[in-house]
C-alpha positions in Angstrom: 80.4 113.6 -45.3 83.4 115.9 -45.7 85.6 115.2 -42.6 88.9 116.8 -42.0 92.0 114.9 -40.8 90.6 114.8 -37.3 87.3 113.2 -38.4 85.2 116.3 -37.8 83.1 118.1 -40.5 85.0 120.7 -42.4 84.0 124.3 -42.0 83.3 126.6 -44.9 82.8 130.4 -45.0 80.8 131.6 -48.0 80.0 135.3 -48.7 76.7 136.2 -50.3 75.2 132.8 -49.5 71.6 133.8 -49.3 70.9 133.8 -53.1 72.2 133.2 -56.5 75.5 131.3 -56.9 76.3 131.7 -53.2 73.1 130.0 -52.2 73.7 127.1 -54.6 77.3 126.7 -53.2 75.9 126.7 -49.6 73.2 124.2 -50.4 75.7 121.8 -52.1 78.3 122.1 -49.3 75.6 121.3 -46.7 74.5 118.3 -48.8 78.1 117.0 -48.8 78.3 117.2 -45.0 80.2 120.5 -44.6 79.5 122.9 -41.8 78.7 126.2 -43.5 78.9 129.8 -42.2 77.6 132.4 -44.6 78.1 136.2 -44.3 75.5 138.5 -45.7 74.1 142.0 -44.9 70.6 140.7 -44.2 68.8 137.4 -43.5 66.1 135.9 -45.7 63.8 132.9 -45.8 66.6 130.7 -47.1 68.9 131.6 -44.2 66.1 131.0 -41.7 65.1 127.7 -43.2 68.7 126.5 -43.4 69.3 127.5 -39.8 66.3 125.5 -38.6 67.0 122.5 -40.8 70.8 122.1 -40.3 71.1 123.8 -36.8 74.7 123.3 -35.7 75.9 122.7 -39.2 74.7 126.1 -40.4 75.6 129.6 -39.1 74.6 133.0 -40.4 76.6 136.0 -39.5 75.7 139.5 -40.4 78.5 141.4 -42.3 78.6 144.2 -44.8 81.4 143.9 -47.4 81.2 147.7 -47.8 82.1 148.0 -44.1 85.4 146.0 -43.9 85.7 146.3 -40.2 82.6 144.0 -39.8 84.4 141.2 -41.7 87.1 140.4 -39.2 84.5 140.4 -36.5 82.4 137.9 -38.5 85.3 135.6 -39.1 86.3 135.7 -35.4 82.7 134.7 -34.6 82.9 131.7 -37.0 86.3 130.6 -35.5 85.0 130.9 -32.0 82.0 128.8 -32.8 83.7 126.0 -34.8 87.4 126.3 -33.8 88.5 126.1 -37.4 87.9 127.2 -41.0 88.8 125.0 -43.9 87.3 126.8 -46.9 86.6 130.4 -47.9 84.5 131.2 -50.9 84.7 134.9 -51.8 81.5 135.0 -53.8 79.7 138.2 -53.0 80.2 141.3 -55.2 78.5 144.3 -56.8 78.3 145.6 -60.3 77.5 149.1 -61.4 77.3 149.4 -65.2 78.2 153.0 -66.2 80.6 154.6 -68.6 83.9 155.3 -66.9 83.9 159.0 -67.6 80.6 159.5 -65.8 81.1 157.1 -63.0 80.7 158.7 -59.6 83.5 158.5 -57.0 81.0 156.8 -54.6 80.3 154.0 -57.1 84.0 153.5 -57.8 84.8 153.3 -54.1 81.9 150.9 -53.4 82.9 148.5 -56.1 86.6 148.5 -55.2 85.7 148.1 -51.5 83.2 145.3 -51.9 84.8 143.4 -54.8 88.5 143.6 -53.8 89.2 145.1 -50.4 86.7 143.0 -48.6 87.8 139.7 -50.2 91.4 140.6 -49.3 90.5 141.2 -45.7 88.4 138.0 -45.5 91.3 136.0 -47.1 93.7 137.3 -44.5 91.4 136.6 -41.6 90.4 133.1 -42.7 94.0 132.2 -43.7 95.2 133.0 -40.2 92.6 130.5 -38.8 93.5 128.0 -41.5 97.2 128.0 -40.5 96.2 126.7 -37.0 94.1 123.9 -38.6 96.7 122.5 -41.0 95.7 124.3 -44.1 92.6 125.0 -46.3 91.4 126.4 -49.5 90.4 129.9 -50.7 88.3 130.3 -53.8 87.8 133.7 -55.3 84.8 134.1 -57.7 86.1 136.4 -60.4 84.5 137.3 -63.8 85.3 137.0 -67.5 85.3 140.8 -67.4 88.8 140.4 -65.9 89.9 138.7 -69.1 88.0 140.5 -71.8 87.3 144.3 -71.9 83.7 145.5 -72.2 82.2 149.0 -72.1 80.6 150.2 -68.9 82.3 147.8 -66.5 85.9 149.2 -66.2 85.9 149.5 -62.5 84.2 146.1 -62.0 86.8 144.5 -64.4 89.7 146.1 -62.5 88.4 144.6 -59.2 88.0 141.1 -60.6 91.4 141.2 -62.3 92.7 142.2 -58.9 91.1 139.1 -57.4 92.9 136.9 -60.0 96.2 138.5 -59.2 95.5 138.0 -55.5 94.9 134.3 -56.0 98.2 133.8 -57.8 100.2 135.8 -55.3 98.6 134.1 -52.3 99.0 130.7 -53.8 102.8 131.3 -53.7 102.8 132.8 -50.2 100.3 130.5 -48.5 101.2 127.2 -50.3 103.9 126.3 -47.7 101.1 126.5 -45.1 99.0 124.0 -47.1 96.5 126.7 -48.1 95.5 126.5 -51.8 94.1 129.6 -53.5 92.3 129.6 -56.9 89.9 131.8 -58.9 86.7 130.6 -60.6 85.9 132.8 -63.6 82.3 132.5 -64.6 81.0 133.7 -67.9 77.4 134.9 -68.3 74.9 133.0 -66.2 71.5 133.8 -64.9 71.9 135.9 -61.8 71.0 139.3 -60.3 73.9 140.8 -62.1 72.9 139.6 -65.5 69.2 140.3 -65.1 69.8 143.7 -66.6 71.2 142.3 -69.8 68.8 143.1 -72.7 67.4 140.4 -74.9 69.4 141.7 -77.8 72.7 141.5 -75.9 71.8 138.1 -74.6 71.3 136.9 -78.1 74.7 138.4 -79.1 76.3 136.6 -76.2 74.8 133.3 -77.2 76.0 133.7 -80.8 79.5 134.3 -79.6 79.5 131.3 -77.2 80.8 128.1 -78.8 78.5 126.0 -76.7 75.6 128.2 -77.6 74.1 128.7 -74.2 74.6 130.5 -70.9 76.0 128.7 -67.9 73.8 127.9 -64.9 74.7 128.7 -61.3 74.8 125.0 -60.7 77.5 124.5 -63.3 79.6 127.2 -61.8 79.0 125.8 -58.3 80.3 122.4 -59.5 83.7 124.0 -60.2 83.8 125.7 -56.8 83.0 122.4 -55.2 85.7 120.6 -57.2 88.3 123.1 -56.0 87.1 122.6 -52.5 87.5 118.9 -52.7 90.5 116.5 -52.2 90.2 115.8 -56.0 91.9 119.2 -56.6 94.6 118.8 -53.9 97.4 119.7 -56.3 95.7 122.7 -57.9 96.6 126.2 -56.7 97.2 129.6 -58.2 94.9 128.9 -61.1 92.1 130.8 -62.8 89.5 128.3 -64.1 87.2 129.8 -66.7 83.6 128.5 -66.9 82.1 130.4 -69.8 81.1 128.0 -72.6 84.1 129.0 -74.6 83.2 132.7 -75.2 86.8 133.8 -74.2 88.5 131.3 -76.5 
């Protein structure tokens, strides 16, 4: 179990917890005894099965990161239900691969809203709840595109670099309230976002990666879980890269 100082299960909020990395994080947190609330636009079989299996320990709340006003409402619903929030994992995001000069204003606005504005609003809403519970942890899932430049992902890269900057600034500001803030920076791993990578580009990535393979969602999730655990109690304001060495 993962009890808080009062002996009650800790409460985590995970965005995009219905599939991919978010789903793995949700599954692992539930296995470790956390109470988990996940925010997604729609439900699916995983959400329904988890609600039936874990009942009070699992809560799904509909929210759309492209409609920021829904996020504070979702966080308030979690706080009303569980009376506390100990962990926020800002995992959900969108990627539109297009050359910068031809990117539409709508695509630019959507990526900035979903990848940066929404996590900021969620961090603020959850941090306010955390201050009443003695502290907590915020983990922002960034990308190596925030570290290395690549064609076709300028806006996405900007939003993820913004998340890393947010983590460092909030670590300073929220540290005195016992709230830790860190970024996890995954490299290429099998996900919906990387499903569009061609076989040729995948082979190039593998050749440039010192460990010679892509990460798995489980390996990235392990780092998220570490940052959520007491084992990382003195780690804050850090960007932890999980990329097999490709950004060395």
